[in-house]
N, C-alpha and C positions, 0 to 999 in steps of 0.2 A: 236375140236382146243385144242393144247396141249400149257399147261401153260411153260410160259419163266421160267427157274430154276433161283432160285438165285444167286447172284453172289457169295454168301460165298459157296455155293455148287457147284459152278463153278469151285472155285479155290479149292476146296477138291478134286475134280474128274477130272479134266483136265490133261492132259500130261505138263509137266513144260515148256517146248520149246514154245509149242504152245500157253499156258497161256502168257508167258511173250511177244511172237511176238503180240498176240491181246490185252495185255494191253499198250505195246510202242507205237503202232501204233498212236494214239491220239497225244501224246508229240511230234514224229518225225515230225507229219503233223504239227504240230504247228510253231516246230521250223524252218521247211523249210519256210514256209510262213513268218515268221518273216525276215529270211536271204533274201527271194526275194523282200521282202519290201525293206528292205536295199540296194539291188543291184538297184533296180528302183530308189531308192531316190539318190543314189549315182551318177547315170547317168544323171538324173535329175538338181541336184544340181551343179554337173561338168561344166554345160553349163553356169553357172552363175559366178562362180568365184573359184580359187582355194583355198584360206581361206573358203571359204565354203565349198568345198569337205573335206579339211584337218578336218574341225571342225565335218561334218558327219562321218568320218573315224575313229576319235577319240571319238566319242560318242558310236558306235556300241558294241565295246568290254564290255565300261561301262554297257551301257542296258544289254547284254548278262550276265554278272557276277550278276548285280540286279535280274535278271530272275530266274537264278541257284540259287542265295540264296532264293528267294521266294517259288519256287518250292522244295527247300530242307526243307524250314521251313513248309512247307505246307504237305511234305511225312511224316516228324516226328510227327507233330500235327497227321494226320491221323493214324499213328502207335498207338502213344500213346490211342489216343480214342478208337481204336478196341481192345485193351488190355484191357482198363477198361470196355470198355462193355462185352467183353469174359468174364470178372471176375463178371459180372451182377452188377458192380459199376459204376450205372447213374449218381450219384451225383459227383464222381469223374471225369467222362467223360463230364459232362457239364461244368464243371470247366476248 
């Protein structure tokens, strides 16, 4: 049975379009689930009242902005940690 290749090795060997597609699919799926959740929530709440539907409609863009900020911070931190680890600076990476 073949051992699974390390992710870092895959990133150095795989073609870029295939790698980007493979790495982006979980994020795309997650955002689609979030959007579908909002659509179902809007349909359910719209039967209750117009004010509740307005509140849900206003909350969705704010929620997406907060998610985008959190993902951006996570990606930035991941980049910094990987740079420190490649420099063999374990203490800097843990900080």
